[in-house]
MIDOSE-1310 file (N, C-alpha, C; in nm, 2 decimals, decimal comma, always signed):
residues 232
mstl	-14,01/+9,38/-5,52/-14,11/+9,41/-5,43/-14,11/+9,53/-5,35; -14,20/+9,62/-5,35/-14,18/+9,74/-5,28/-14,17/+9,73/-5,12; -14,11/+9,81/-5,04/-14,11/+9,82/-4,91/-14,25/+9,80/-4,85; -14,35/+9,89/-4,90/-14,48/+9,89/-4,85/-14,56/+9,75/-4,87
ltll	-14,53/+9,69/-4,99/-14,59/+9,54/-5,02/-14,53/+9,46/-4,92; -14,40/+9,47/-4,90/-14,33/+9,35/-4,81/-14,41/+9,40/-4,68; -14,43/+9,51/-4,62/-14,47/+9,54/-4,49/-14,63/+9,47/-4,47; -14,70/+9,50/-4,58/-14,84/+9,46/-4,58/-14,84/+9,32/-4,58
dald	-14,75/+9,24/-4,67/-14,77/+9,10/-4,66/-14,72/+9,03/-4,53; -14,63/+9,10/-4,46/-14,58/+9,06/-4,33/-14,70/+9,08/-4,23; -14,77/+9,18/-4,23/-14,89/+9,22/-4,14/-15,00/+9,11/-4,19; -15,03/+9,08/-4,32/-15,15/+9,02/-4,35/-15,13/+8,89/-4,34
drpq	-15,01/+8,82/-4,31/-15,00/+8,67/-4,30/-15,01/+8,63/-4,15; -15,00/+8,73/-4,04/-15,02/+8,68/-3,92/-15,15/+8,63/-3,90; -15,16/+8,53/-3,78/-15,28/+8,46/-3,77/-15,38/+8,57/-3,71; -15,33/+8,67/-3,63/-15,43/+8,76/-3,56/-15,49/+8,86/-3,67
avdl	-15,41/+8,88/-3,78/-15,45/+8,97/-3,89/-15,56/+8,88/-3,97; -15,53/+8,77/-4,00/-15,63/+8,66/-4,07/-15,76/+8,68/-3,99; -15,77/+8,66/-3,84/-15,88/+8,67/-3,78/-15,96/+8,79/-3,79; -15,87/+8,90/-3,79/-15,92/+9,05/-3,80/-16,00/+9,06/-3,93
rert	-15,94/+9,00/-4,04/-16,01/+9,03/-4,17/-16,13/+8,96/-4,17; -16,13/+8,81/-4,11/-16,25/+8,75/-4,09/-16,38/+8,84/-4,04; -16,34/+8,92/-3,93/-16,44/+8,99/-3,87/-16,48/+9,11/-3,94; -16,39/+9,17/-4,03/-16,44/+9,28/-4,11/-16,52/+9,24/-4,23
yeal	-16,52/+9,10/-4,26/-16,59/+9,05/-4,37/-16,74/+9,02/-4,34; -16,77/+9,02/-4,20/-16,90/+8,99/-4,15/-17,00/+9,09/-4,20; -17,13/+9,02/-4,25/-17,25/+9,10/-4,28/-17,22/+9,21/-4,40; -17,12/+9,20/-4,49/-17,10/+9,30/-4,58/-17,20/+9,27/-4,71
gdtv	-17,26/+9,15/-4,71/-17,36/+9,14/-4,82/-17,29/+9,08/-4,94; -17,36/+9,08/-5,05/-17,32/+9,03/-5,18/-17,23/+9,11/-5,27; -17,22/+9,23/-5,24/-17,16/+9,32/-5,33/-17,08/+9,42/-5,25; -16,94/+9,41/-5,25/-16,86/+9,48/-5,19/-16,75/+9,55/-5,23
vdvg	-16,73/+9,68/-5,18/-16,61/+9,75/-5,25/-16,50/+9,75/-5,11; -16,40/+9,74/-5,15/-16,28/+9,73/-5,07/-16,18/+9,86/-5,12; -16,19/+9,95/-5,04/-16,13/+10,08/-5,06/-15,98/+10,08/-5,00; -15,87/+10,12/-5,09/-15,74/+10,10/-5,04/-15,70/+9,96/-5,04
cgsg	-15,75/+9,89/-5,15/-15,74/+9,75/-5,15/-15,59/+9,68/-5,14; -15,49/+9,79/-5,18/-15,35/+9,73/-5,17/-15,33/+9,61/-5,25; -15,27/+9,51/-5,21/-15,23/+9,38/-5,28/-15,36/+9,31/-5,31; -15,48/+9,33/-5,29/-15,58/+9,28/-5,34/-15,63/+9,14/-5,25
ravg	-15,58/+9,12/-5,14/-15,59/+9,01/-5,06/-15,76/+8,98/-5,02; -15,81/+9,09/-4,97/-15,95/+9,10/-4,92/-16,04/+9,06/-5,04; -16,00/+9,14/-5,14/-16,08/+9,11/-5,27/-16,09/+8,97/-5,31; -15,98/+8,91/-5,31/-15,95/+8,75/-5,36/-16,03/+8,68/-5,26
elaa	-16,02/+8,70/-5,13/-16,09/+8,62/-5,03/-16,23/+8,62/-5,02; -16,28/+8,74/-5,04/-16,44/+8,76/-5,06/-16,49/+8,71/-5,18; -16,42/+8,72/-5,30/-16,44/+8,67/-5,44/-16,46/+8,51/-5,42; -16,36/+8,45/-5,34/-16,37/+8,31/-5,34/-16,50/+8,26/-5,27
rgvr	-16,56/+8,36/-5,19/-16,69/+8,32/-5,12/-16,80/+8,35/-5,20; -16,81/+8,38/-5,32/-16,89/+8,41/-5,42/-16,94/+8,56/-5,39; -16,87/+8,65/-5,35/-16,92/+8,78/-5,33/-16,85/+8,84/-5,46; -16,92/+8,95/-5,51/-16,88/+9,04/-5,61/-16,79/+9,13/-5,54
aigv	-16,67/+9,12/-5,52/-16,58/+9,21/-5,47/-16,50/+9,31/-5,53; -16,51/+9,43/-5,52/-16,43/+9,52/-5,60/-16,34/+9,60/-5,55; -16,20/+9,60/-5,59/-16,09/+9,66/-5,53/-16,07/+9,79/-5,59; -16,04/+9,89/-5,50/-16,02/+10,02/-5,56/-15,88/+10,07/-5,46
dadp	-15,79/+10,13/-5,55/-15,68/+10,17/-5,49/-15,63/+10,32/-5,57; -15,58/+10,41/-5,51/-15,52/+10,52/-5,58/-15,38/+10,51/-5,66; -15,31/+10,40/-5,60/-15,18/+10,35/-5,65/-15,19/+10,25/-5,76; -15,16/+10,32/-5,88/-15,16/+10,23/-5,99/-15,07/+10,09/-6,00
amvs	-14,97/+10,11/-5,91/-14,88/+9,98/-5,90/-14,93/+9,88/-5,81; -15,01/+9,94/-5,69/-15,09/+9,83/-5,62/-15,19/+9,78/-5,70; -15,27/+9,85/-5,79/-15,37/+9,78/-5,85/-15,33/+9,68/-5,94; -15,19/+9,71/-6,01/-15,14/+9,61/-6,10/-15,10/+9,48/-6,03
taaa	-15,04/+9,51/-5,91/-15,00/+9,40/-5,84/-15,12/+9,31/-5,79; -15,23/+9,36/-5,75/-15,35/+9,29/-5,70/-15,43/+9,24/-5,81; -15,42/+9,27/-5,95/-15,47/+9,23/-6,05/-15,39/+9,10/-6,10; -15,26/+9,11/-6,06/-15,17/+8,98/-6,12/-15,18/+8,89/-6,00
rwpg	-15,20/+8,91/-5,87/-15,20/+8,81/-5,78/-15,36/+8,75/-5,78; -15,46/+8,83/-5,80/-15,59/+8,77/-5,81/-15,66/+8,80/-5,93; -15,63/+8,73/-6,04/-15,68/+8,75/-6,16/-15,83/+8,75/-6,18; -15,90/+8,69/-6,10/-16,04/+8,68/-6,10/-16,12/+8,79/-6,03
gefh	-16,03/+8,90/-5,99/-16,09/+9,01/-5,90/-16,11/+9,13/-5,99; -16,19/+9,23/-5,94/-16,24/+9,35/-6,01/-16,16/+9,45/-5,94; -16,07/+9,52/-6,02/-16,00/+9,63/-5,97/-15,99/+9,78/-6,04; -15,99/+9,88/-5,97/-15,99/+10,00/-6,04/-15,90/+10,09/-5,97
iada	-15,85/+10,19/-6,04/-15,77/+10,30/-6,00/-15,86/+10,42/-5,96; -15,87/+10,45/-5,84/-15,95/+10,56/-5,81/-15,92/+10,61/-5,66; -15,95/+10,73/-5,63/-15,94/+10,80/-5,51/-16,08/+10,75/-5,42; -16,04/+10,75/-5,31/-16,15/+10,70/-5,19/-16,25/+10,81/-5,19
galp	-16,23/+10,93/-5,22/-16,33/+11,03/-5,24/-16,42/+11,04/-5,36; -16,38/+10,95/-5,46/-16,45/+10,96/-5,58/-16,45/+10,82/-5,65; -16,52/+10,73/-5,59/-16,54/+10,59/-5,64/-16,61/+10,59/-5,77; -16,56/+10,48/-5,84/-16,63/+10,47/-5,99/-16,75/+10,36/-5,98
lagg	-16,84/+10,42/-5,88/-16,96/+10,32/-5,86/-17,08/+10,40/-5,86; -17,19/+10,34/-5,92/-17,32/+10,44/-5,87/-17,36/+10,42/-5,75; -17,45/+10,53/-5,72/-17,51/+10,53/-5,58/-17,59/+10,42/-5,55; -17,58/+10,37/-5,43/-17,65/+10,26/-5,39/-17,62/+10,14/-5,45
svtg	-17,51/+10,12/-5,51/-17,49/+10,00/-5,59/-17,41/+9,89/-5,51; -17,37/+9,92/-5,37/-17,29/+9,80/-5,32/-17,37/+9,79/-5,18; -17,35/+9,67/-5,13/-17,42/+9,62/-5,01/-17,32/+9,63/-4,88; -17,18/+9,64/-4,92/-17,09/+9,65/-4,82/-16,95/+9,74/-4,86
yrad	-16,90/+9,81/-4,77/-16,80/+9,91/-4,78/-16,68/+9,88/-4,68; -16,56/+9,85/-4,73/-16,46/+9,82/-4,65/-16,33/+9,90/-4,65; -16,28/+9,97/-4,57/-16,17/+10,06/-4,58/-16,07/+10,02/-4,47; -15,96/+9,94/-4,52/-15,86/+9,89/-4,41/-15,73/+9,96/-4,42
kvlh	-15,70/+10,02/-4,32/-15,55/+10,09/-4,31/-15,54/+10,19/-4,43; -15,64/+10,26/-4,44/-15,62/+10,36/-4,56/-15,67/+10,51/-4,53; -15,76/+10,51/-4,43/-15,80/+10,66/-4,40/-15,69/+10,75/-4,35; -15,60/+10,69/-4,29/-15,49/+10,79/-4,25/-15,41/+10,85/-4,36
vvpd	-15,40/+10,80/-4,50/-15,33/+10,85/-4,59/-15,42/+10,92/-4,68; -15,56/+10,90/-4,70/-15,63/+10,98/-4,79/-15,64/+11,12/-4,77; -15,66/+11,20/-4,87/-15,66/+11,36/-4,86/-15,76/+11,41/-4,77; -15,88/+11,34/-4,78/-16,00/+11,40/-4,69/-16,08/+11,27/-4,63
para	-16,06/+11,22/-4,51/-16,13/+11,11/-4,45/-16,27/+11,13/-4,45; -16,33/+11,24/-4,43/-16,46/+11,27/-4,42/-16,54/+11,26/-4,55; -16,47/+11,31/-4,65/-16,50/+11,29/-4,78/-16,53/+11,13/-4,82; -16,41/+11,05/-4,78/-16,42/+10,92/-4,82/-16,54/+10,85/-4,75
vaea	-16,58/+10,91/-4,62/-16,70/+10,82/-4,55/-16,82/+10,87/-4,63; -16,81/+11,01/-4,67/-16,95/+11,04/-4,75/-16,98/+10,97/-4,86; -16,86/+10,93/-4,93/-16,87/+10,85/-5,05/-16,91/+10,70/-5,01; -16,86/+10,66/-4,90/-16,91/+10,54/-4,85/-17,05/+10,52/-4,84
crvl	-17,13/+10,64/-4,79/-17,27/+10,64/-4,78/-17,32/+10,66/-4,92; -17,27/+10,73/-5,01/-17,34/+10,74/-5,13/-17,33/+10,60/-5,21; -17,23/+10,53/-5,20/-17,24/+10,40/-5,29/-17,29/+10,30/-5,22; -17,34/+10,29/-5,09/-17,40/+10,20/-5,02/-17,55/+10,20/-5,04
argg	-17,61/+10,08/-5,07/-17,76/+10,07/-5,07/-17,80/+10,08/-4,92; -17,93/+10,12/-4,90/-17,99/+10,15/-4,78/-17,98/+10,01/-4,70; -17,94/+10,01/-4,58/-17,90/+9,91/-4,50/-17,77/+9,84/-4,53; -17,69/+9,89/-4,61/-17,58/+9,84/-4,63/-17,46/+9,89/-4,50
ravl	-17,36/+9,80/-4,51/-17,27/+9,80/-4,40/-17,14/+9,86/-4,43; -17,07/+9,96/-4,35/-16,96/+10,01/-4,37/-16,84/+9,97/-4,25; -16,74/+9,94/-4,29/-16,64/+9,89/-4,20/-16,51/+9,95/-4,21; -16,48/+10,03/-4,11/-16,35/+10,11/-4,12/-16,25/+10,02/-4,01
tgqd	-16,14/+10,00/-4,07/-16,02/+9,96/-3,97/-15,89/+10,02/-3,99; -15,80/+10,04/-3,88/-15,68/+10,08/-3,89/-15,61/+10,12/-3,76; -15,50/+10,15/-3,77/-15,42/+10,17/-3,64/-15,42/+10,33/-3,61; -15,41/+10,36/-3,49/-15,39/+10,48/-3,44/-15,25/+10,52/-3,42
wdti	-15,16/+10,59/-3,51/-15,02/+10,57/-3,52/-14,96/+10,62/-3,37; -15,03/+10,68/-3,30/-14,97/+10,72/-3,16/-14,98/+10,62/-3,06; -15,04/+10,50/-3,09/-15,07/+10,41/-2,99/-14,98/+10,28/-3,01; -14,90/+10,28/-3,10/-14,79/+10,17/-3,13/-14,72/+10,14/-3,00
vvds	-14,70/+10,02/-2,94/-14,63/+9,99/-2,83/-14,52/+9,92/-2,88; -14,38/+9,95/-2,81/-14,27/+9,88/-2,84/-14,19/+9,88/-2,71; -14,15/+9,77/-2,67/-14,06/+9,77/-2,56/-13,92/+9,78/-2,59; -13,85/+9,88/-2,51/-13,73/+9,92/-2,54/-13,64/+9,94/-2,42
ddpv	-13,52/+9,96/-2,43/-13,43/+9,99/-2,32/-13,42/+10,14/-2,33; -13,47/+10,22/-2,41/-13,47/+10,35/-2,43/-13,61/+10,39/-2,45; -13,71/+10,40/-2,36/-13,85/+10,44/-2,37/-13,87/+10,57/-2,43; -13,79/+10,67/-2,39/-13,77/+10,81/-2,43/-13,77/+10,82/-2,59
rtrr	-13,66/+10,74/-2,65/-13,62/+10,75/-2,78/-13,72/+10,69/-2,86; -13,78/+10,57/-2,80/-13,90/+10,49/-2,88/-14,00/+10,58/-2,88; -14,05/+10,64/-2,78/-14,17/+10,75/-2,79/-14,15/+10,86/-2,91; -14,04/+10,89/-2,90/-14,01/+11,00/-2,99/-14,02/+10,95/-3,14
ivht	-13,98/+10,80/-3,15/-13,97/+10,77/-3,29/-14,12/+10,72/-3,33; -14,19/+10,67/-3,25/-14,33/+10,65/-3,28/-14,43/+10,79/-3,32; -14,39/+10,89/-3,23/-14,45/+11,01/-3,26/-14,40/+11,08/-3,38; -14,28/+11,08/-3,41/-14,24/+11,14/-3,54/-14,28/+11,06/-3,67
radg	-14,30/+10,93/-3,66/-14,36/+10,86/-3,75/-14,50/+10,90/-3,77; -14,57/+10,91/-3,67/-14,70/+10,94/-3,66/-14,74/+11,08/-3,72; -14,65/+11,18/-3,68/-14,65/+11,30/-3,75/-14,62/+11,33/-3,90; -14,57/+11,22/-3,94/-14,53/+11,22/-4,10/-14,65/+11,18/-4,19
mphp	-14,75/+11,13/-4,10/-14,88/+11,08/-4,18/-14,98/+11,21/-4,20; -15,07/+11,19/-4,31/-15,16/+11,30/-4,30/-15,26/+11,31/-4,20; -15,31/+11,20/-4,16/-15,43/+11,18/-4,07/-15,37/+11,06/-3,95; -15,27/+11,06/-3,87/-15,25/+10,98/-3,80/-15,31/+10,91/-3,70
riar	-15,42/+11,00/-3,65/-15,50/+10,97/-3,53/-15,66/+10,95/-3,59; -15,67/+10,92/-3,71/-15,81/+10,92/-3,76/-15,89/+10,80/-3,71; -15,80/+10,68/-3,66/-15,88/+10,57/-3,64/-15,97/+10,62/-3,48; -15,93/+10,71/-3,41/-15,99/+10,71/-3,29/-16,12/+10,81/-3,33
ryrn	-16,13/+10,85/-3,44/-16,23/+10,93/-3,49/-16,33/+10,85/-3,58; -16,30/+10,72/-3,60/-16,39/+10,65/-3,70/-16,54/+10,64/-3,66; -16,56/+10,65/-3,52/-16,69/+10,63/-3,47/-16,78/+10,77/-3,50; -16,71/+10,88/-3,48/-16,76/+11,01/-3,50/-16,79/+11,04/-3,66
llld	-16,70/+10,99/-3,75/-16,71/+11,00/-3,88/-16,83/+10,93/-3,93; -16,86/+10,80/-3,88/-16,98/+10,74/-3,93/-17,10/+10,80/-3,87; -17,13/+10,85/-3,74/-17,22/+10,91/-3,71/-17,24/+11,04/-3,77; -17,13/+11,12/-3,79/-17,16/+11,24/-3,86/-17,22/+11,22/-4,01
hgft	-17,22/+11,10/-4,07/-17,26/+11,09/-4,21/-17,39/+11,01/-4,19; -17,44/+11,01/-4,08/-17,58/+10,94/-4,08/-17,60/+10,79/-4,05; -17,47/+10,72/-4,02/-17,46/+10,58/-4,00/-17,53/+10,54/-3,85; -17,61/+10,44/-3,86/-17,66/+10,40/-3,74/-17,61/+10,27/-3,70
dvtv	-17,64/+10,23/-3,57/-17,61/+10,10/-3,52/-17,45/+10,10/-3,53; -17,38/+10,21/-3,49/-17,22/+10,21/-3,50/-17,17/+10,14/-3,39; -17,07/+10,04/-3,40/-17,00/+9,99/-3,31/-16,85/+10,00/-3,33; -16,77/+10,00/-3,22/-16,63/+10,02/-3,23/-16,58/+9,91/-3,14
evrt	-16,47/+9,83/-3,17/-16,39/+9,75/-3,11/-16,24/+9,77/-3,14; -16,15/+9,72/-3,05/-16,00/+9,71/-3,07/-15,95/+9,57/-3,07; -15,88/+9,55/-3,17/-15,81/+9,42/-3,16/-15,66/+9,45/-3,17; -15,59/+9,37/-3,09/-15,45/+9,43/-3,08/-15,36/+9,30/-3,15
lvwt	-15,28/+9,35/-3,25/-15,18/+9,25/-3,30/-15,06/+9,27/-3,22; -15,00/+9,15/-3,18/-14,89/+9,14/-3,09/-14,79/+9,05/-3,17; -14,66/+9,10/-3,16/-14,54/+9,04/-3,22/-14,44/+9,02/-3,10; -14,38/+8,89/-3,09/-14,27/+8,85/-3,01/-14,15/+8,81/-3,08
daaa	-14,16/+8,81/-3,19/-14,04/+8,74/-3,30/-14,01/+8,85/-3,39; -13,92/+8,79/-3,48/-13,85/+8,88/-3,58/-13,95/+8,91/-3,70; -14,06/+8,84/-3,70/-14,16/+8,89/-3,80/-14,20/+9,05/-3,78; -14,17/+9,10/-3,66/-14,20/+9,24/-3,63/-14,11/+9,34/-3,69
lpvl	-13,98/+9,29/-3,73/-13,88/+9,36/-3,76/-13,90/+9,47/-3,88; -13,99/+9,42/-3,97/-14,03/+9,50/-4,09/-14,11/+9,62/-4,05; -14,21/+9,59/-3,97/-14,28/+9,69/-3,89/-14,20/+9,80/-3,82; -14,10/+9,76/-3,73/-14,02/+9,84/-3,67/-13,92/+9,93/-3,77
anlg	-13,88/+9,86/-3,87/-13,81/+9,93/-3,98/-13,89/+10,05/-4,03; -14,03/+10,02/-4,07/-14,09/+10,12/-4,11/-14,12/+10,23/-4,02; -14,11/+10,21/-3,90/-14,13/+10,32/-3,79/-14,00/+10,42/-3,81; -13,90/+10,36/-3,84/-13,80/+10,45/-3,87/-13,69/+10,45/-3,74
gdga	-13,62/+10,55/-3,70/-13,55/+10,54/-3,59/-13,39/+10,52/-3,65; -13,29/+10,54/-3,54/-13,15/+10,51/-3,60/-13,11/+10,38/-3,59; -12,99/+10,35/-3,65/-12,94/+10,20/-3,65/-12,93/+10,15/-3,52; -12,89/+10,23/-3,41/-12,88/+10,17/-3,28/-13,02/+10,11/-3,22
wlae	-13,11/+10,19/-3,25/-13,25/+10,15/-3,19/-13,30/+10,02/-3,26; -13,29/+10,01/-3,39/-13,34/+9,89/-3,48/-13,24/+9,78/-3,43; -13,11/+9,80/-3,42/-13,02/+9,69/-3,36/-13,05/+9,63/-3,23; -13,12/+9,73/-3,13/-13,15/+9,67/-3,02/-13,29/+9,58/-3,05
qtar	-13,38/+9,62/-3,12/-13,48/+9,55/-3,15/-13,45/+9,41/-3,22; -13,36/+9,42/-3,31/-13,30/+9,29/-3,38/-13,24/+9,20/-3,25; -13,18/+9,26/-3,18/-13,12/+9,16/-3,06/-13,21/+9,11/-2,99; -13,31/+9,19/-2,94/-13,43/+9,14/-2,88/-13,50/+9,03/-2,95
ared	-13,52/+9,04/-3,09/-13,59/+8,94/-3,15/-13,50/+8,80/-3,15; -13,37/+8,82/-3,14/-13,27/+8,70/-3,15/-13,26/+8,64/-2,99; -13,31/+8,72/-2,91/-13,29/+8,67/-2,78/-13,42/+8,62/-2,73; -13,54/+8,63/-2,82/-13,68/+8,62/-2,77/-13,72/+8,71/-2,65
rlfv	-13,68/+8,83/-2,68/-13,73/+8,95/-2,57/-13,80/+9,07/-2,63; -13,85/+9,04/-2,76/-13,91/+9,15/-2,82/-14,05/+9,14/-2,80; -14,10/+9,28/-2,80/-14,25/+9,27/-2,77/-14,30/+9,41/-2,85; -14,38/+9,37/-2,94/-14,44/+9,50/-3,02/-14,61/+9,49/-3,02
avpi	-14,68/+9,57/-2,99/-14,83/+9,57/-2,98/-14,89/+9,68/-3,07; -14,98/+9,65/-3,16/-15,05/+9,74/-3,25/-15,18/+9,74/-3,23; -15,26/+9,82/-3,17/-15,40/+9,82/-3,15/-15,47/+9,87/-3,29; -15,54/+9,78/-3,33/-15,65/+9,82/-3,45/-15,77/+9,84/-3,42
fvaa	-15,82/+9,95/-3,46/-15,97/+10,00/-3,44/-16,04/+9,96/-3,54; -16,16/+9,91/-3,51/-16,26/+9,85/-3,60/-16,40/+9,91/-3,58; -16,44/+9,99/-3,66/-16,58/+10,06/-3,66/-16,66/+10,02/-3,77; -16,79/+9,99/-3,74/-16,89/+9,97/-3,83/-17,03/+10,03/-3,81
gtns	-17,08/+10,06/-3,92/-17,23/+10,11/-3,91/-17,32/+10,08/-4,02; -17,44/+10,10/-4,01/-17,54/+10,08/-4,12/-17,58/+10,21/-4,18; -17,58/+10,20/-4,32/-17,62/+10,32/-4,39/-17,78/+10,33/-4,40; -17,84/+10,40/-4,33/-17,98/+10,40/-4,28/-18,05/+10,50/-4,42
ggsr	-17,99/+10,56/-4,48/-18,05/+10,66/-4,58/-18,03/+10,63/-4,72; -17,97/+10,52/-4,75/-17,94/+10,48/-4,91/-17,85/+10,59/-4,96; -17,83/+10,60/-5,09/-17,72/+10,70/-5,16/-17,78/+10,81/-5,13; -17,68/+10,94/-5,14/-17,72/+11,06/-5,13/-17,65/+11,14/-5,24
């Protein structure tokens, strides 16, 4: 299992993450595209509710994993900026933890507008990589680790722009909220290992987990809007 998939599974299994996914499923209608579907969990969960759920991911390995895990799902290999869907063909669009790595987030949102029917709902979710909070005996090093990890992303701060991206592409009734995922146990260690840092820093966090003194908080931004113009 890949490191990324292990990390995604660790995140997705948290009760707070389950509640957050439920929030993102609201009012998506009966035909939904999940862009950056990863291991396919959202597609599987939506399909179990009678929704036609279409998973799209640019990574062939992820699509293969998703199809194996959720054999009843519909999955495609495609870029977020060029979806294999006709204009106005879906009632809901969901992009979870993906716009920070796509080549052109604005193009992806324009594509959301194209494939959504008039009145369709788009939901964008993800973390702002500069806002990850980690308690540490060395806050200066921790801040440097967080910022270094953020600066290695194509668009690390795109989540704070979700609202404006939706408005810029004609979406109406745009809302934004923040849900914070909190870890105080060893389940956070894969997240911290993904941040990077030297062995001593991660060893400190491992000791904190062992001593019940670990604290990690990741704010997740959720923006949603209505496509008032139909496909373009």
